[in-house]
Biopython code that builds the backbone (N, CA, C, O; Angstrom):
import numpy as np
from Bio.PDB.StructureBuilder import StructureBuilder

atoms = [
    (1, "MET", "N", (-6.797, 0.776, 2.512)),
    (1, "MET", "CA", (-5.977, -0.277, 3.123)),
    (1, "MET", "C", (-6.822, -0.534, 4.447)),
    (1, "MET", "O", (-6.631, 0.223, 5.399)),
    (2, "THR", "N", (-7.712, -1.528, 4.548)),
    (2, "THR", "CA", (-8.421, -1.777, 5.645)),
    (2, "THR", "C", (-7.803, -2.444, 6.629)),
    (2, "THR", "O", (-8.329, -2.490, 7.741)),
    (3, "PHE", "N", (-6.655, -3.032, 6.389)),
    (3, "PHE", "CA", (-5.746, -3.952, 7.446)),
    (3, "PHE", "C", (-5.044, -2.682, 8.042)),
    (3, "PHE", "O", (-4.882, -2.810, 9.256)),
    (4, "SER", "N", (-4.584, -1.503, 7.546)),
    (4, "SER", "CA", (-3.710, -0.760, 8.248)),
    (4, "SER", "C", (-4.214, 0.408, 9.259)),
    (4, "SER", "O", (-5.298, 0.982, 9.154)),
    (5, "ARG", "N", (-3.314, 0.638, 10.175)),
    (5, "ARG", "CA", (-3.951, 1.673, 11.059)),
    (5, "ARG", "C", (-4.138, 3.116, 10.501)),
    (5, "ARG", "O", (-3.348, 3.474, 9.628)),
    (6, "ASP", "N", (-4.945, 3.835, 10.849)),
    (6, "ASP", "CA", (-5.212, 5.292, 10.124)),
    (6, "ASP", "C", (-5.086, 6.066, 11.133)),
    (6, "ASP", "O", (-6.019, 6.364, 11.879)),
    (7, "ASN", "N", (-3.660, 6.549, 11.272)),
    (7, "ASN", "CA", (-3.008, 7.592, 12.030)),
    (7, "ASN", "C", (-2.536, 8.775, 11.600)),
    (7, "ASN", "O", (-1.567, 9.376, 12.063)),
    (8, "LEU", "N", (-3.396, 9.185, 10.495)),
    (8, "LEU", "CA", (-3.019, 10.358, 9.828)),
    (8, "LEU", "C", (-2.939, 11.911, 10.546)),
    (8, "LEU", "O", (-2.059, 12.754, 10.369)),
    (9, "LEU", "N", (-4.038, 11.995, 11.333)),
    (9, "LEU", "CA", (-3.910, 12.922, 12.335)),
    (9, "LEU", "C", (-2.937, 13.051, 13.611)),
    (9, "LEU", "O", (-2.494, 14.071, 14.139)),
    (10, "GLU", "N", (-2.726, 11.576, 13.971)),
    (10, "GLU", "CA", (-1.597, 11.401, 14.912)),
    (10, "GLU", "C", (-0.301, 11.737, 14.379)),
    (10, "GLU", "O", (0.549, 12.293, 15.075)),
    (11, "HIS", "N", (-0.093, 11.384, 13.027)),
    (11, "HIS", "CA", (1.329, 11.465, 12.457)),
    (11, "HIS", "C", (1.520, 13.115, 12.509)),
    (11, "HIS", "O", (2.560, 13.597, 12.956)),
    (12, "TYR", "N", (0.536, 13.863, 12.063)),
    (12, "TYR", "CA", (0.648, 15.282, 11.579)),
    (12, "TYR", "C", (0.845, 15.926, 12.896)),
    (12, "TYR", "O", (1.748, 16.762, 12.885)),
    (13, "LEU", "N", (0.183, 15.745, 14.140)),
    (13, "LEU", "CA", (-0.086, 16.450, 15.148)),
    (13, "LEU", "C", (1.526, 16.196, 15.937)),
    (13, "LEU", "O", (1.934, 17.083, 16.687)),
    (14, "TRP", "N", (2.363, 14.956, 15.705)),
    (14, "TRP", "CA", (3.632, 14.490, 16.090)),
    (14, "TRP", "C", (4.483, 15.579, 15.372)),
    (14, "TRP", "O", (5.334, 16.288, 15.908)),
    (15, "ASN", "N", (4.110, 15.587, 14.089)),
    (15, "ASN", "CA", (5.043, 16.428, 13.427)),
    (15, "ASN", "C", (4.991, 18.200, 13.809)),
    (15, "ASN", "O", (5.927, 18.995, 13.730)),
    (16, "VAL", "N", (3.839, 18.414, 14.153)),
    (16, "VAL", "CA", (3.562, 19.758, 14.352)),
    (16, "VAL", "C", (4.192, 20.067, 15.845)),
    (16, "VAL", "O", (4.598, 21.210, 16.057)),
    (17, "THR", "N", (4.269, 19.207, 16.745)),
    (17, "THR", "CA", (4.784, 19.460, 17.941)),
    (17, "THR", "C", (6.346, 19.492, 17.939)),
    (17, "THR", "O", (6.979, 20.133, 18.778)),
    (18, "MET", "N", (6.829, 18.882, 17.109)),
    (18, "MET", "CA", (8.363, 18.933, 16.369)),
    (18, "MET", "C", (8.810, 20.116, 16.122)),
    (18, "MET", "O", (9.718, 20.657, 16.753)),
    (19, "VAL", "N", (8.042, 20.724, 14.941)),
    (19, "VAL", "CA", (8.298, 21.957, 14.188)),
    (19, "VAL", "C", (6.907, 22.584, 13.953)),
    (19, "VAL", "O", (6.013, 22.105, 13.257)),
    (20, "PHE", "N", (6.879, 23.678, 14.616)),
    (20, "PHE", "CA", (5.494, 24.415, 14.565)),
    (20, "PHE", "C", (5.629, 25.623, 13.928)),
    (20, "PHE", "O", (4.596, 26.200, 13.587)),
    (21, "GLU", "N", (6.896, 26.215, 13.655)),
    (21, "GLU", "CA", (6.730, 27.461, 12.930)),
    (21, "GLU", "C", (6.113, 27.486, 11.581)),
    (21, "GLU", "O", (6.413, 26.559, 10.829)),
    (22, "PRO", "N", (5.460, 28.219, 11.241)),
    (22, "PRO", "CA", (4.704, 28.600, 9.873)),
    (22, "PRO", "C", (5.683, 28.190, 8.677)),
    (22, "PRO", "O", (5.230, 27.501, 7.763)),
    (23, "GLN", "N", (6.884, 28.561, 8.668)),
    (23, "GLN", "CA", (7.406, 28.410, 7.308)),
    (23, "GLN", "C", (8.193, 27.163, 7.121)),
    (23, "GLN", "O", (8.931, 26.928, 6.164)),
    (24, "TYR", "N", (7.915, 26.250, 8.321)),
    (24, "TYR", "CA", (8.213, 24.689, 8.027)),
    (24, "TYR", "C", (6.993, 23.695, 7.767)),
    (24, "TYR", "O", (6.943, 22.515, 8.114)),
    (25, "LYS", "N", (6.006, 24.435, 7.071)),
    (25, "LYS", "CA", (4.831, 23.740, 6.487)),
    (25, "LYS", "C", (4.995, 22.552, 5.659)),
    (25, "LYS", "O", (4.314, 21.532, 5.766)),
    (26, "ALA", "N", (5.891, 22.735, 4.870)),
    (26, "ALA", "CA", (6.280, 21.746, 3.778)),
    (26, "ALA", "C", (7.005, 20.483, 4.498)),
    (26, "ALA", "O", (6.847, 19.311, 4.156)),
    (27, "PHE", "N", (7.651, 20.841, 5.330)),
    (27, "PHE", "CA", (8.633, 19.797, 6.151)),
    (27, "PHE", "C", (7.107, 18.896, 6.781)),
    (27, "PHE", "O", (6.805, 17.729, 6.528)),
    (28, "ARG", "N", (6.507, 19.677, 7.464)),
    (28, "ARG", "CA", (5.373, 18.926, 8.306)),
    (28, "ARG", "C", (4.646, 17.982, 7.423)),
    (28, "ARG", "O", (4.435, 16.800, 7.694)),
    (29, "GLU", "N", (4.192, 18.750, 6.083)),
    (29, "GLU", "CA", (3.447, 17.546, 5.225)),
    (29, "GLU", "C", (4.185, 16.565, 4.584)),
    (29, "GLU", "O", (3.600, 15.492, 4.432)),
    (30, "MET", "N", (5.501, 16.669, 4.100)),
    (30, "MET", "CA", (6.255, 15.576, 3.689)),
    (30, "MET", "C", (6.580, 14.560, 4.809)),
    (30, "MET", "O", (6.476, 13.352, 4.597)),
    (31, "THR", "N", (6.948, 15.021, 5.920)),
    (31, "THR", "CA", (6.959, 14.024, 7.130)),
    (31, "THR", "C", (5.713, 13.333, 7.489)),
    (31, "THR", "O", (5.717, 12.196, 7.960)),
    (32, "THR", "N", (4.820, 13.904, 7.305)),
    (32, "THR", "CA", (3.490, 13.132, 7.758)),
    (32, "THR", "C", (3.360, 12.200, 6.518)),
    (32, "THR", "O", (2.928, 11.064, 6.710)),
    (33, "LYS", "N", (3.676, 12.564, 5.355)),
    (33, "LYS", "CA", (3.215, 11.671, 4.208)),
    (33, "LYS", "C", (4.181, 10.649, 4.412)),
    (33, "LYS", "O", (3.761, 9.540, 4.081)),
    (34, "MET", "N", (5.572, 10.677, 4.940)),
    (34, "MET", "CA", (6.540, 9.463, 4.720)),
    (34, "MET", "C", (6.118, 8.591, 6.234)),
    (34, "MET", "O", (6.255, 7.380, 6.409)),
    (35, "THR", "N", (5.699, 9.367, 7.002)),
    (35, "THR", "CA", (5.381, 8.536, 8.499)),
    (35, "THR", "C", (4.307, 7.666, 8.015)),
    (35, "THR", "O", (4.366, 6.444, 8.155)),
    (36, "CYS", "N", (3.141, 8.377, 7.342)),
    (36, "CYS", "CA", (1.788, 7.378, 7.141)),
    (36, "CYS", "C", (2.449, 6.228, 6.147)),
    (36, "CYS", "O", (1.887, 5.146, 6.312)),
    (37, "VAL", "N", (3.255, 6.204, 5.391)),
    (37, "VAL", "CA", (3.534, 4.973, 4.165)),
    (37, "VAL", "C", (4.550, 4.245, 5.102)),
    (37, "VAL", "O", (4.679, 3.037, 4.903)),
    (38, "ILE", "N", (5.335, 4.857, 6.161)),
    (38, "ILE", "CA", (6.206, 3.856, 6.984)),
    (38, "ILE", "C", (5.139, 2.996, 7.766)),
    (38, "ILE", "O", (5.262, 1.775, 7.861)),
    (39, "THR", "N", (4.138, 3.658, 8.295)),
    (39, "THR", "CA", (3.383, 2.785, 9.032)),
    (39, "THR", "C", (2.476, 2.023, 8.433)),
    (39, "THR", "O", (1.895, 1.172, 9.107)),
    (40, "LEU", "N", (2.144, 2.201, 6.888)),
    (40, "LEU", "CA", (1.662, 1.387, 6.057)),
    (40, "LEU", "C", (2.376, -0.058, 5.862)),
    (40, "LEU", "O", (1.974, -1.206, 6.054)),
    (41, "ILE", "N", (3.607, 0.481, 5.397)),
    (41, "ILE", "CA", (4.440, -0.867, 5.156)),
    (41, "ILE", "C", (4.767, -1.770, 6.446)),
    (41, "ILE", "O", (4.943, -2.986, 6.365)),
    (42, "ASP", "N", (4.818, -1.177, 7.416)),
    (42, "ASP", "CA", (4.985, -1.816, 8.742)),
    (42, "ASP", "C", (3.970, -2.769, 9.101)),
    (42, "ASP", "O", (4.296, -3.828, 9.637)),
    (43, "ASP", "N", (2.402, -2.405, 8.780)),
    (43, "ASP", "CA", (1.247, -3.269, 8.957)),
    (43, "ASP", "C", (1.448, -4.165, 7.601)),
    (43, "ASP", "O", (1.101, -5.334, 7.765)),
    (44, "VAL", "N", (1.887, -3.882, 6.433)),
    (44, "VAL", "CA", (1.963, -4.974, 5.538)),
    (44, "VAL", "C", (2.653, -6.230, 5.867)),
    (44, "VAL", "O", (2.263, -7.375, 5.641)),
    (45, "TYR", "N", (4.140, -5.698, 6.645)),
    (45, "TYR", "CA", (5.014, -6.759, 7.213)),
    (45, "TYR", "C", (4.157, -7.509, 8.187)),
    (45, "TYR", "O", (3.965, -8.717, 8.053)),
    (46, "ASP", "N", (3.614, -6.779, 9.211)),
    (46, "ASP", "CA", (3.019, -7.687, 10.462)),
    (46, "ASP", "C", (1.681, -8.225, 9.959)),
    (46, "ASP", "O", (1.451, -9.300, 10.512)),
    (47, "LYS", "N", (0.779, -7.889, 9.166)),
    (47, "LYS", "CA", (-0.423, -8.259, 9.167)),
    (47, "LYS", "C", (-0.993, -9.138, 7.635)),
    (47, "LYS", "O", (-2.024, -9.791, 7.470)),
    (48, "LEU", "N", (0.108, -8.842, 6.692)),
    (48, "LEU", "CA", (-0.574, -9.189, 5.388)),
    (48, "LEU", "C", (0.226, -10.322, 4.499)),
    (48, "LEU", "O", (-0.273, -11.367, 4.081)),
    (49, "GLY", "N", (1.634, -9.859, 4.297)),
    (49, "GLY", "CA", (2.124, -10.739, 3.279)),
    (49, "GLY", "C", (2.779, -12.209, 3.680)),
    (49, "GLY", "O", (3.189, -12.401, 4.825)),
    (50, "SER", "N", (2.836, -13.042, 2.844)),
    (50, "SER", "CA", (3.506, -14.116, 3.051)),
    (50, "SER", "C", (4.962, -13.894, 3.274)),
    (50, "SER", "O", (5.473, -12.776, 3.200)),
    (51, "LEU", "N", (5.676, -15.084, 3.573)),
    (51, "LEU", "CA", (7.331, -14.892, 3.640)),
    (51, "LEU", "C", (7.751, -14.545, 2.256)),
    (51, "LEU", "O", (8.404, -13.510, 2.123)),
    (52, "ASN", "N", (7.467, -15.270, 1.191)),
    (52, "ASN", "CA", (7.833, -15.012, -0.304)),
    (52, "ASN", "C", (7.528, -13.784, -0.838)),
    (52, "ASN", "O", (8.299, -13.083, -1.494)),
    (53, "GLU", "N", (6.391, -13.536, -0.548)),
    (53, "GLU", "CA", (5.841, -12.029, -1.001)),
    (53, "GLU", "C", (6.672, -10.918, -0.001)),
    (53, "GLU", "O", (7.154, -9.964, -0.612)),
    (54, "LEU", "N", (6.829, -10.941, 1.081)),
    (54, "LEU", "CA", (7.803, -9.966, 1.889)),
    (54, "LEU", "C", (8.998, -9.889, 1.520)),
    (54, "LEU", "O", (9.561, -8.814, 1.314)),
    (55, "GLU", "N", (9.627, -11.206, 1.367)),
    (55, "GLU", "CA", (11.078, -11.215, 0.733)),
    (55, "GLU", "C", (11.248, -10.306, -0.516)),
    (55, "GLU", "O", (12.026, -9.360, -0.630)),
    (56, "LEU", "N", (10.297, -10.819, -1.497)),
    (56, "LEU", "CA", (10.211, -9.921, -2.724)),
    (56, "LEU", "C", (10.232, -8.307, -2.477)),
    (56, "LEU", "O", (10.941, -7.501, -3.081)),
    (57, "LEU", "N", (9.362, -8.049, -1.527)),
    (57, "LEU", "CA", (9.027, -6.670, -1.299)),
    (57, "LEU", "C", (10.401, -5.804, -0.511)),
    (57, "LEU", "O", (10.649, -4.598, -0.482)),
    (58, "THR", "N", (10.913, -6.626, -0.092)),
    (58, "THR", "CA", (12.216, -6.172, 0.921)),
    (58, "THR", "C", (13.333, -6.092, -0.200)),
    (58, "THR", "O", (14.007, -5.062, -0.233)),
    (59, "HIS", "N", (13.588, -7.117, -1.140)),
    (59, "HIS", "CA", (14.542, -6.925, -1.998)),
    (59, "HIS", "C", (14.149, -5.909, -3.160)),
    (59, "HIS", "O", (15.072, -5.384, -3.782)),
    (60, "LEU", "N", (12.865, -5.610, -3.479)),
    (60, "LEU", "CA", (12.522, -4.389, -4.347)),
    (60, "LEU", "C", (12.932, -3.007, -3.658)),
    (60, "LEU", "O", (13.384, -2.017, -4.233)),
    (61, "ILE", "N", (12.680, -3.159, -2.348)),
    (61, "ILE", "CA", (13.039, -1.797, -1.724)),
    (61, "ILE", "C", (14.305, -1.454, -1.392)),
    (61, "ILE", "O", (14.677, -0.297, -1.192)),
    (62, "ASP", "N", (15.238, -2.798, -1.302)),
    (62, "ASP", "CA", (16.683, -2.749, -1.119)),
    (62, "ASP", "C", (17.416, -2.021, -2.415)),
    (62, "ASP", "O", (18.278, -1.143, -2.409)),
    (63, "ARG", "N", (16.731, -2.738, -3.609)),
    (63, "ARG", "CA", (17.332, -2.630, -5.073)),
    (63, "ARG", "C", (16.621, -1.274, -5.485)),
    (63, "ARG", "O", (17.123, -0.796, -6.501)),
    (64, "TRP", "N", (15.429, -0.429, -4.875)),
    (64, "TRP", "CA", (14.909, 0.361, -5.349)),
    (64, "TRP", "C", (14.345, 0.315, -6.905)),
    (64, "TRP", "O", (14.278, 1.193, -7.764)),
    (65, "ASP", "N", (13.973, -1.069, -6.904)),
    (65, "ASP", "CA", (13.724, -1.675, -8.383)),
    (65, "ASP", "C", (12.262, -1.467, -8.693)),
    (65, "ASP", "O", (11.541, -2.412, -8.376)),
    (66, "VAL", "N", (11.617, -0.316, -9.306)),
    (66, "VAL", "CA", (10.292, -0.391, -9.606)),
    (66, "VAL", "C", (9.766, -1.063, -10.693)),
    (66, "VAL", "O", (8.551, -1.178, -10.854)),
    (67, "THR", "N", (10.731, -1.594, -11.582)),
    (67, "THR", "CA", (10.423, -2.438, -12.935)),
    (67, "THR", "C", (9.682, -3.960, -12.606)),
    (67, "THR", "O", (8.969, -4.621, -13.360)),
    (68, "ARG", "N", (10.138, -4.280, -11.135)),
    (68, "ARG", "CA", (9.601, -5.764, -10.922)),
    (68, "ARG", "C", (8.355, -5.370, -10.012)),
    (68, "ARG", "O", (7.800, -6.393, -9.609)),
    (69, "ALA", "N", (7.886, -4.473, -9.668)),
    (69, "ALA", "CA", (6.733, -4.433, -8.759)),
    (69, "ALA", "C", (5.408, -4.983, -9.234)),
    (69, "ALA", "O", (4.589, -5.372, -8.401)),
    (70, "ASP", "N", (5.166, -5.034, -10.467)),
    (70, "ASP", "CA", (3.810, -6.256, -10.943)),
    (70, "ASP", "C", (4.067, -7.375, -10.324)),
    (70, "ASP", "O", (3.071, -8.099, -10.344)),
    (71, "GLU", "N", (5.082, -7.909, -9.707)),
    (71, "GLU", "CA", (5.388, -9.204, -9.697)),
    (71, "GLU", "C", (4.639, -9.306, -7.935)),
    (71, "GLU", "O", (4.192, -10.371, -7.509)),
    (72, "LEU", "N", (4.630, -7.963, -7.075)),
    (72, "LEU", "CA", (3.706, -8.046, -6.022)),
    (72, "LEU", "C", (2.382, -8.112, -6.022)),
    (72, "LEU", "O", (1.813, -7.556, -6.962)),
    (73, "PRO", "N", (1.613, -8.750, -5.058)),
    (73, "PRO", "CA", (0.293, -8.492, -4.894)),
    (73, "PRO", "C", (-0.361, -7.150, -4.888)),
    (73, "PRO", "O", (0.333, -6.210, -4.502)),
    (74, "LEU", "N", (-1.549, -6.926, -5.245)),
    (74, "LEU", "CA", (-1.940, -5.413, -5.436)),
    (74, "LEU", "C", (-1.573, -4.573, -4.223)),
    (74, "LEU", "O", (-0.918, -3.545, -4.396)),
    (75, "THR", "N", (-1.903, -4.897, -3.172)),
    (75, "THR", "CA", (-1.753, -4.259, -2.017)),
    (75, "THR", "C", (-0.324, -3.909, -1.848)),
    (75, "THR", "O", (-0.078, -2.766, -1.463)),
    (76, "MET", "N", (0.657, -4.726, -2.081)),
    (76, "MET", "CA", (1.913, -4.593, -1.700)),
    (76, "MET", "C", (2.414, -3.667, -2.671)),
    (76, "MET", "O", (3.044, -2.669, -2.322)),
    (77, "ARG", "N", (2.157, -3.952, -3.935)),
    (77, "ARG", "CA", (2.666, -3.178, -5.159)),
    (77, "ARG", "C", (1.995, -1.556, -4.837)),
    (77, "ARG", "O", (2.650, -0.576, -5.192)),
    (78, "THR", "N", (0.866, -1.409, -4.253)),
    (78, "THR", "CA", (0.218, 0.139, -4.071)),
    (78, "THR", "C", (1.199, 0.665, -2.888)),
    (78, "THR", "O", (1.515, 1.854, -2.879)),
    (79, "CYS", "N", (1.608, -0.091, -2.038)),
    (79, "CYS", "CA", (2.363, 0.447, -0.836)),
    (79, "CYS", "C", (3.929, 0.830, -1.487)),
    (79, "CYS", "O", (4.439, 1.942, -1.348)),
    (80, "PHE", "N", (4.411, -0.020, -2.031)),
    (80, "PHE", "CA", (5.845, 0.057, -2.835)),
    (80, "PHE", "C", (5.850, 1.477, -3.651)),
    (80, "PHE", "O", (6.643, 2.417, -3.596)),
    (81, "GLN", "N", (4.698, 1.281, -4.409)),
    (81, "GLN", "CA", (4.621, 2.564, -5.468)),
    (81, "GLN", "C", (4.460, 3.971, -4.691)),
    (81, "GLN", "O", (4.925, 5.009, -5.161)),
    (82, "ALA", "N", (3.774, 3.923, -3.482)),
    (82, "ALA", "CA", (3.492, 5.040, -2.607)),
    (82, "ALA", "C", (4.754, 5.587, -2.128)),
    (82, "ALA", "O", (5.084, 6.761, -2.295)),
    (83, "LEU", "N", (5.563, 4.565, -1.430)),
    (83, "LEU", "CA", (6.826, 4.807, -0.998)),
    (83, "LEU", "C", (7.700, 5.334, -1.958)),
    (83, "LEU", "O", (8.366, 6.304, -1.596)),
    (84, "TYR", "N", (7.874, 4.850, -3.284)),
    (84, "TYR", "CA", (8.732, 5.169, -4.231)),
    (84, "TYR", "C", (8.242, 6.653, -4.621)),
    (84, "TYR", "O", (9.126, 7.489, -4.806)),
    (85, "ASN", "N", (6.959, 7.022, -4.751)),
    (85, "ASN", "CA", (6.474, 8.223, -5.365)),
    (85, "ASN", "C", (6.597, 9.360, -4.164)),
    (85, "ASN", "O", (6.771, 10.522, -4.531)),
    (86, "ILE", "N", (6.523, 9.104, -2.873)),
    (86, "ILE", "CA", (6.586, 10.024, -1.948)),
    (86, "ILE", "C", (8.184, 10.219, -1.900)),
    (86, "ILE", "O", (8.603, 11.363, -1.719)),
    (87, "THR", "N", (8.885, 9.403, -2.017)),
    (87, "THR", "CA", (10.534, 9.617, -1.685)),
    (87, "THR", "C", (10.781, 10.592, -2.777)),
    (87, "THR", "O", (11.397, 11.640, -2.584)),
    (88, "ASN", "N", (10.223, 10.186, -4.095)),
    (88, "ASN", "CA", (10.701, 10.898, -5.209)),
    (88, "ASN", "C", (10.102, 12.530, -5.204)),
    (88, "ASN", "O", (10.753, 13.484, -5.628)),
    (89, "GLU", "N", (9.117, 12.591, -4.793)),
    (89, "GLU", "CA", (8.166, 14.045, -4.363)),
    (89, "GLU", "C", (9.235, 14.836, -3.393)),
    (89, "GLU", "O", (9.668, 15.971, -3.591)),
    (90, "ILE", "N", (9.501, 14.106, -2.478)),
    (90, "ILE", "CA", (10.462, 14.814, -1.295)),
    (90, "ILE", "C", (12.005, 15.265, -2.055)),
    (90, "ILE", "O", (12.554, 16.361, -1.952)),
    (91, "GLY", "N", (12.448, 14.181, -2.757)),
    (91, "GLY", "CA", (13.742, 14.436, -3.274)),
    (91, "GLY", "C", (13.517, 15.793, -4.364)),
    (91, "GLY", "O", (14.356, 16.689, -4.456)),
    (92, "CYS", "N", (12.589, 15.771, -4.938)),
    (92, "CYS", "CA", (12.339, 16.879, -6.213)),
    (92, "CYS", "C", (12.335, 18.000, -5.584)),
    (92, "CYS", "O", (13.009, 18.970, -5.930)),
    (93, "TRP", "N", (11.422, 17.960, -4.402)),
    (93, "TRP", "CA", (10.965, 19.347, -3.801)),
    (93, "TRP", "C", (12.530, 19.993, -2.963)),
    (93, "TRP", "O", (12.869, 21.174, -3.039)),
    (94, "VAL", "N", (13.170, 19.117, -2.339)),
    (94, "VAL", "CA", (14.783, 19.519, -2.012)),
    (94, "VAL", "C", (15.377, 20.145, -3.001)),
    (94, "VAL", "O", (15.943, 21.238, -2.994)),
    (95, "LEU", "N", (15.179, 19.214, -4.055)),
    (95, "LEU", "CA", (16.327, 19.809, -5.437)),
    (95, "LEU", "C", (15.712, 21.167, -5.793)),
    (95, "LEU", "O", (16.382, 22.173, -6.026)),
    (96, "LYS", "N", (14.373, 21.101, -5.813)),
    (96, "LYS", "CA", (13.963, 22.728, -6.437)),
    (96, "LYS", "C", (14.120, 23.674, -5.321)),
    (96, "LYS", "O", (14.302, 24.834, -5.691)),
    (97, "GLU", "N", (14.097, 23.480, -4.059)),
    (97, "GLU", "CA", (13.998, 24.714, -3.255)),
    (97, "GLU", "C", (15.359, 24.960, -2.554)),
    (97, "GLU", "O", (15.646, 26.047, -2.051)),
    (98, "ARG", "N", (16.118, 23.956, -2.553)),
    (98, "ARG", "CA", (17.461, 24.083, -1.813)),
    (98, "ARG", "C", (18.571, 23.883, -3.030)),
    (98, "ARG", "O", (19.692, 24.364, -2.859)),
    (99, "GLY", "N", (18.314, 23.290, -4.060)),
    (99, "GLY", "CA", (19.492, 22.873, -5.140)),
    (99, "GLY", "C", (20.404, 21.584, -4.545)),
    (99, "GLY", "O", (21.544, 21.341, -4.940)),
    (100, "ILE", "N", (19.827, 20.958, -3.721)),
    (100, "ILE", "CA", (20.503, 19.743, -3.176)),
    (100, "ILE", "C", (20.043, 18.412, -3.812)),
    (100, "ILE", "O", (18.840, 18.160, -3.885)),
    (101, "GLU", "N", (20.949, 17.584, -4.259)),
    (101, "GLU", "CA", (20.452, 16.468, -4.671)),
    (101, "GLU", "C", (20.311, 15.367, -3.577)),
    (101, "GLU", "O", (21.339, 14.984, -3.018)),
    (102, "VAL", "N", (19.128, 14.842, -3.241)),
    (102, "VAL", "CA", (19.173, 14.044, -2.204)),
    (102, "VAL", "C", (18.439, 12.553, -2.487)),
    (102, "VAL", "O", (18.239, 11.633, -1.695)),
    (103, "HIS", "N", (18.175, 12.644, -3.648)),
    (103, "HIS", "CA", (17.515, 11.035, -4.012)),
    (103, "HIS", "C", (18.359, 9.851, -3.703)),
    (103, "HIS", "O", (17.884, 8.802, -3.269)),
    (104, "PRO", "N", (19.549, 10.034, -3.923)),
    (104, "PRO", "CA", (20.305, 8.627, -3.506)),
    (104, "PRO", "C", (20.129, 8.448, -1.963)),
    (104, "PRO", "O", (19.754, 7.358, -1.530)),
    (105, "TYR", "N", (20.381, 9.451, -1.162)),
    (105, "TYR", "CA", (20.347, 9.198, 0.279)),
    (105, "TYR", "C", (18.867, 8.814, 0.832)),
    (105, "TYR", "O", (18.693, 8.016, 1.753)),
    (106, "LEU", "N", (17.853, 9.474, 0.161)),
    (106, "LEU", "CA", (16.572, 9.090, 0.601)),
    (106, "LEU", "C", (16.267, 7.634, 0.184)),
    (106, "LEU", "O", (15.618, 6.903, 0.932)),
    (107, "GLN", "N", (16.717, 7.231, -0.967)),
    (107, "GLN", "CA", (16.561, 5.866, -1.185)),
    (107, "GLN", "C", (17.447, 4.961, -0.413)),
    (107, "GLN", "O", (16.969, 3.855, -0.160)),
    (108, "LYS", "N", (18.779, 5.243, 0.060)),
    (108, "LYS", "CA", (19.472, 4.410, 0.896)),
    (108, "LYS", "C", (18.669, 4.305, 2.239)),
    (108, "LYS", "O", (18.678, 3.272, 2.908)),
    (109, "ALA", "N", (17.865, 5.611, 2.653)),
    (109, "ALA", "CA", (17.357, 5.448, 4.359)),
    (109, "ALA", "C", (16.012, 4.532, 3.906)),
    (109, "ALA", "O", (15.235, 4.112, 4.763)),
]
sb = StructureBuilder()
sb.init_structure("model")
sb.init_model(0)
sb.init_chain("A")
sb.init_seg("    ")
for serial, (resi, resn, name, xyz) in enumerate(atoms, 1):
    if name == "N":
        sb.init_residue(resn, " ", resi, " ")
    sb.init_atom(name, np.array(xyz, "f"), 0.0, 1.0, " ", f" {name:<3s}", serial, name[0])
structure = sb.get_structure()
């Protein structure tokens, strides 16, 4: 995504300063992924989309409706799918490692 900021290293270092202990590696990785996707979506809203496209993106995120993602332009669809996939990845990891179902809370957040 050429229009977006490339802050991967900054995001990771920010997470390392928050939680540096080796046992929190998974937290750092997941938080870095999520922070990168949030930055990407912020750039979509700031630089890329028309009002109608952004309203549709907002609606799909609010409803967590992946079935209508094909109505978005390719770049926005990719961003939405990245958000969806990373959120599900984190939810699955928490369920597997901790036995806690957090998908609804992640989706709401």
